[in-house]
C-alpha positions in Angstrom: 0.0 0.0 0.0 1.0 3.6 -0.3 1.6 6.3 2.3 1.6 9.7 0.7 2.5 8.2 -2.6 5.3 6.0 -1.3 4.8 2.2 -1.2 5.2 0.5 2.1 4.8 -2.8 3.8 4.6 -3.4 7.5 7.8 -5.3 7.9 11.0 -5.6 5.8 14.8 -6.2 6.0 16.8 -3.0 6.0 18.0 -2.3 2.5 21.7 -1.8 3.3 21.9 -4.3 6.3 19.9 -7.5 6.1 20.6 -8.3 9.7 18.2 -5.5 10.7 14.4 -5.9 10.6 12.4 -2.7 10.1 8.8 -2.2 11.1 6.2 0.5 11.3 5.7 1.3 15.0 1.9 1.2 15.2 1.7 2.6 18.7 2.4 6.0 17.3 -0.2 6.1 14.6 -2.1 8.1 13.4 -0.2 11.1 14.8 3.4 10.0 14.0 4.9 7.7 11.4 7.8 6.0 13.0 10.0 3.2 11.7 11.6 1.0 14.3 14.6 -1.3 13.9 14.7 -4.7 15.5 18.2 -6.3 15.9 17.7 -8.8 18.8 15.3 -11.6 19.7 14.4 -9.6 22.9 13.5 -6.6 20.8 11.3 -8.7 18.5 9.5 -10.3 21.5 8.9 -6.8 23.0 7.6 -5.5 19.6 5.0 -8.3 19.5 4.1 -8.2 23.2 3.8 -4.5 23.4 2.0 -4.2 20.1 4.5 -2.2 18.1 3.2 -4.7 15.5 -0.2 -6.4 15.8 -2.7 -8.4 13.7 -2.4 -12.2 13.4 -0.6 -12.3 10.0 1.9 -9.6 10.9 2.6 -11.2 14.3 3.4 -14.4 12.5 5.7 -12.6 10.0 7.5 -10.8 12.8 8.0 -14.0 14.7 9.5 -15.6 11.5 12.0 -12.7 11.3 12.6 -13.1 15.0 13.7 -16.7 14.4 16.0 -15.5 11.7 17.6 -13.1 14.2 17.8 -15.9 16.7 20.0 -17.8 14.2 22.2 -14.7 13.8 22.6 -14.5 17.6 23.2 -18.3 17.8 26.2 -18.0 15.6 28.2 -16.7 18.6 26.7 -19.2 21.1 28.5 -22.4 22.1 25.2 -24.4 21.7 23.3 -22.8 18.7 20.4 -25.4 18.6 19.6 -24.9 22.3 19.7 -21.1 21.9 17.4 -21.2 18.9 14.8 -23.3 20.6 15.0 -21.1 23.7 14.4 -18.1 21.5 11.4 -19.9 19.9 9.8 -20.4 23.4 10.4 -16.7 24.2 8.7 -15.6 21.0 5.9 -18.1 21.5 5.0 -16.7 24.9 4.4 -13.1 23.7 0.7 -13.4 22.5 -1.4 -16.5 23.3 -4.4 -16.0 21.0 -3.1 -15.4 17.5 -2.4 -18.9 16.1 -0.2 -17.4 13.3 2.5 -17.0 16.0 3.0 -20.7 16.5 2.4 -21.4 12.9 5.3 -19.2 11.8 7.7 -20.3 14.5 7.0 -24.0 13.6 7.6 -23.3 9.9 10.9 -21.7 10.8 12.0 -24.4 13.1 11.2 -27.0 10.5 13.6 -25.3 8.1 16.3 -24.4 10.6 16.6 -27.8 12.2 17.0 -29.4 8.8 20.3 -27.6 8.4 23.4 -28.6 10.4 25.7 -25.7 9.6 24.8 -22.4 11.5 25.5 -20.4 8.4 23.0 -22.5 6.4 20.5 -22.1 9.3 20.9 -18.3 9.0 20.5 -18.4 5.2 17.5 -20.7 5.1 15.8 -18.9 8.0 16.1 -15.6 6.2 14.9 -17.1 2.9 11.9 -18.7 4.6 10.9 -15.6 6.4 10.9 -13.6 3.2 9.0 -16.4 1.5 6.3 -16.4 4.2 6.0 -12.7 3.8 5.4 -13.0 0.0 2.9 -15.8 0.5 1.0 -13.6 3.0 0.8 -10.7 0.5 -0.5 -13.0 -2.2 -2.9 -14.7 0.2 -4.4 -11.3 1.2 -4.7 -10.3 -2.4 -6.7 -13.4 -3.2 -8.9 -12.9 -0.2 -9.7 -9.5 -1.6 -10.6 -10.9 -5.0 -13.1 -13.4 -3.4 -14.5 -10.7 -1.1 -14.8 -8.3 -4.0 -17.6 -10.5 -5.5 -19.7 -10.0 -2.3 -19.4 -6.2 -2.5 -20.1 -6.2 -6.3 -23.3 -8.2 -5.7 -24.5 -5.8 -2.9 -23.7 -2.8 -5.1 -25.7 -4.3 -8.0 -28.6 -5.0 -5.7 -28.4 -1.4 -4.6 -28.4 -0.2 -8.2 -25.0 1.4 -7.8 -25.9 3.3 -4.6 -23.3 3.5 -1.8 -22.4 0.3 -0.1 -22.0 0.9 3.6 -19.5 -1.5 5.2 -18.9 -1.9 9.0 -15.5 -3.0 10.3 -14.3 -3.8 13.8 -10.7 -3.4 15.0 -8.0 -3.3 12.2 -7.8 -6.2 9.7 -6.1 -3.9 7.2 -2.7 -4.0 5.6 -1.2 -2.8 8.9 -2.4 -6.0 10.5 -0.8 -8.0 7.7 2.1 -7.3 5.3 0.0 -5.7 2.5 -3.7 -5.5 1.4 -5.1 -6.8 4.7 -7.7 -9.4 5.2 -11.1 -7.7 5.8 -10.0 -4.5 4.1 -8.6 -6.3 1.0 -12.1 -6.6 -0.6 -12.7 -2.9 0.3 -9.5 -1.7 -1.3 -10.1 -3.8 -4.5 -13.8 -2.7 -4.7 -12.8 1.0 -4.3 -10.1 0.7 -6.9 -12.6 -0.8 -9.3 -14.8 2.2 -8.9 -17.5 0.9 -6.6 -19.2 3.5 -4.5 -18.6 2.6 -0.9 -18.3 4.0 2.6 -16.9 2.4 5.7 -18.2 2.7 9.3 -15.0 2.3 11.4 -15.6 1.0 15.0 -13.2 2.9 17.3 -12.4 -0.5 19.0 -11.6 0.2 22.6 -9.5 0.0 24.5 -6.5 0.4 22.1 -8.6 2.1 19.4 -7.2 0.1 16.5 -10.2 1.2 14.5 -10.1 5.0 15.1 -6.3 5.1 15.1 -5.2 2.6 12.5 -8.1 1.6 10.2 -9.2 5.2 9.7 -5.6 6.2 9.1 -5.0 3.7 6.4 -8.4 4.1 4.7 -7.8 7.9 4.6 -4.4 7.4 3.0 -6.1 5.4 0.3 -8.8 8.0 -0.2 -11.7 5.7 1.0 -14.7 7.5 2.5 -15.1 6.5 6.1 -16.6 7.6 9.4 -15.3 6.7 12.9 -18.1 5.5 15.2 -18.2 4.5 18.9 -18.2 0.7 19.4 -21.8 0.7 20.6 -23.2 2.7 17.6 -23.1 -0.2 15.2 -26.3 -1.9 16.4 -28.3 1.3 15.9 -26.9 1.9 12.5 -27.9 -1.7 11.5 -31.4 -1.1 12.8 -31.6 2.1 10.7 -30.6 0.1 7.6 -27.4 2.1 7.3 -25.1 -1.0 7.2 -25.1 -3.3 4.2 -22.2 -5.6 5.1 -20.0 -6.4 8.1 -16.4 -7.4 7.4 -14.0 -8.4 10.1 -10.8 -10.4 10.6 -9.9 -13.1 13.0 -6.8 -14.1 15.1 -7.8 -17.8 15.4 -10.4 -19.8 13.7 -11.5 -23.3 14.9 -12.0 -26.2 12.5 -15.7 -25.8 13.1 -15.8 -22.1 12.0 -15.8 -20.3 15.4 -13.6 -17.2 15.3 -11.7 -15.3 17.9 -11.3 -11.7 17.1 -10.9 -8.4 18.9 -13.3 -7.9 21.9 -16.6 -6.6 20.7 -16.8 -8.7 17.5 -19.3 -11.1 19.0 -21.7 -8.2 19.8 -21.5 -7.0 16.2 -22.3 -10.4 14.9 -25.3 -10.7 17.2 -26.6 -7.3 16.0 -26.0 -8.2 12.3 -27.8 -11.6 12.8 -30.8 -9.9 14.4 -31.0 -7.3 11.6 -30.4 -9.9 8.7 -27.2 -8.1 7.6 -24.4 -10.3 6.1 -21.5 -10.8 8.5 -18.3 -12.1 6.8 -15.0 -13.0 8.4 -11.8 -12.7 6.2 -8.9 -14.9 7.0 -5.8 -16.6 5.7 -5.7 -20.3 6.2 -2.7 -19.8 8.6 -5.2 -18.5 11.2 -7.1 -21.8 11.2 -6.4 -24.0 14.2 -7.4 -27.5 13.1 -6.7 -28.9 16.6 -9.6 -27.0 18.2 -13.3 -27.7 17.6 -15.0 -25.4 20.2 -14.3 -21.7 20.1 -14.6 -21.6 23.9 -11.3 -23.6 24.1 -9.4 -20.7 22.4 -7.1 -19.0 25.0 -8.2 -15.4 25.5 -5.4 -13.0 26.2 -5.8 -10.7 29.3 -3.9 -7.6 28.9 -2.9 -4.7 31.2 -5.6 -2.9 33.1 -3.8 0.3 32.1 -5.1 0.0 28.5 -8.6 0.3 29.9 -8.1 3.0 32.6 -5.9 5.2 30.4 -6.0 6.5 26.9 -3.3 7.8 24.6 -3.7 10.8 22.3 -2.3 13.9 20.8 -2.1 16.8 23.3 -0.3 20.1 22.5 1.7 18.4 19.8 2.8 15.5 22.0 1.4 12.0 22.4 0.3 11.7 26.0 -1.3 9.1 28.2 -4.3 10.2 30.3 -6.1 8.6 33.1 -9.9 8.3 32.3 -11.1 6.0 35.1 -11.1 6.6 38.9 -7.6 6.1 40.2 -8.4 3.2 42.4 -10.9 1.3 40.2 -9.9 -2.1 38.9 -10.3 -3.0 35.2 -10.6 -6.2 33.3 -9.0 -6.1 29.8 -10.1 -9.2 27.8 -8.5 -8.7 24.4 -10.6 -11.1 22.4 -14.0 -12.7 22.2 -15.4 -15.7 20.2 -18.1 -15.5 17.6 -19.7 -18.9 17.0 -20.0 -20.0 13.4 -23.8 -20.0 13.4 -23.7 -16.2 13.5 -21.3 -15.9 10.5 -22.6 -15.7 6.9 -19.4 -17.0 5.5 -15.6 -17.2 5.8 -13.5 -15.5 3.0 -10.2 -17.3 2.5 -7.5 -17.4 -0.1 -9.2 -20.4 -1.7 -12.7 -19.1 -1.8 -15.7 -18.4 0.4 -17.3 -21.1 2.5 -19.8 -21.5 5.3 -18.4 -21.2 8.9 -18.4 -24.9 9.7 -16.1 -27.9 9.6 -17.8 -29.0 6.4 -17.3 -25.6 4.8 -13.6 -25.3 5.8 -12.7 -28.9 4.7 -14.4 -28.3 1.4 -11.7 -25.7 0.7 -8.9 -27.4 2.7 -9.5 -31.1 2.2 -5.8 -31.9 3.1 -6.6 -30.8 6.7 -9.6 -33.1 7.2 -7.6 -35.6 9.3 -5.4 -33.0 11.1 
C-alpha cells in the first residue's frame, strides 16, 4: 500500500543491512509515522508483546523474522540449537491468542533444524521468512478478490448506490504485510470504482479502528466515518449498514472465530438485523486442533489499557487517566463469535460456510489433522 504516494509494507529487511528488521511502530499512529529497527530476539519479542506490531498475520511474520535473528545470535553461542529453541519459546510466549505466531515459528523451526551448519541455518531462516511474507501478501490479495464479489453483488442489488460496510478493529494492511484481510475486498472494490463507505468502529481499549483503520483508509482515499463501538447496532437497525467485514486471530476447525473484543456483539446485531456478516482470514489462522471456540485461549492484557487513553495533546502523544484512580479494570483482548452467526468465511481459496464441512471443502488436506 502507499503512504503519501510511497509504497510501504509493515515489515522488511533494511536495504543496506539484512541483519536488521524494520517495522512501522503502530503505537504512534495516526499522529506520528515511526520506523523502528529490530536487531535482537528480545526486541522482536517486545515488539510483539507491546503491540508495536499487531494483527495475526503480521505477528506471524514478525516471529518468522525473529527466528532469523535468533539464528544470527546463535552464531556466537556455544550451543546454537539450544539457543534457537529457547528463542522460539520466548517468542511463542508473547501473544497467546493469535495462532499465526506458533504457525510461523513452527515453519521456521522445520527449516532451521533441517540444516546442520549455522550459516546454512541463517541463510534458510532468512529465505523462509521472506517467502512467508510474500505468501501472505498473495494470500491477502486473493482474499480480496473473493470478497470483492460480495461487494459487487451488494452494489448491484443497490443499483450502484453507496455500499456501507462496517468494520471492527483493524484487519487492514497494517495487520498483515500488504492489502489486509477484511480490508482487501474494500480496497479492491474501491479501486474498481464501486461507490462505498466504511463505518469504522473505534475498537476500545486500544482504538485500533479509530487510530489505524481510519488512518490507512484515509491514506487510500476511501470515504469512512469513525463511530463508537456501541453505535453499530443502531446503524444496523436504521438500515445504514449493508455488510459487516471483520478479521480473525484464530479460527477453529468448526468455524468459530476469535477476534478483537466486541466482534461477537456486532455479529449478534448483524444476525438480528439480517445483515451479512463475513470473516476474512488466511488459512494460517485456522487452528485445526480446536473444535469449540470456547477452548481458544483469551489474552488478558494490562488494566492500564482500559483505565488510560493515549492521544495527541499540545503536539505530544500523552497518556491520560480516564477512570477513577483506584478502580480495577478487566482487559479481555478477544471474544469468540460462533460459526452460526457468521454468513461466510472468506479465505485465499474461496468463500465457505463457517463450519467444519465448509472449511474442509476448501482445505481437504486438513480433514484428518
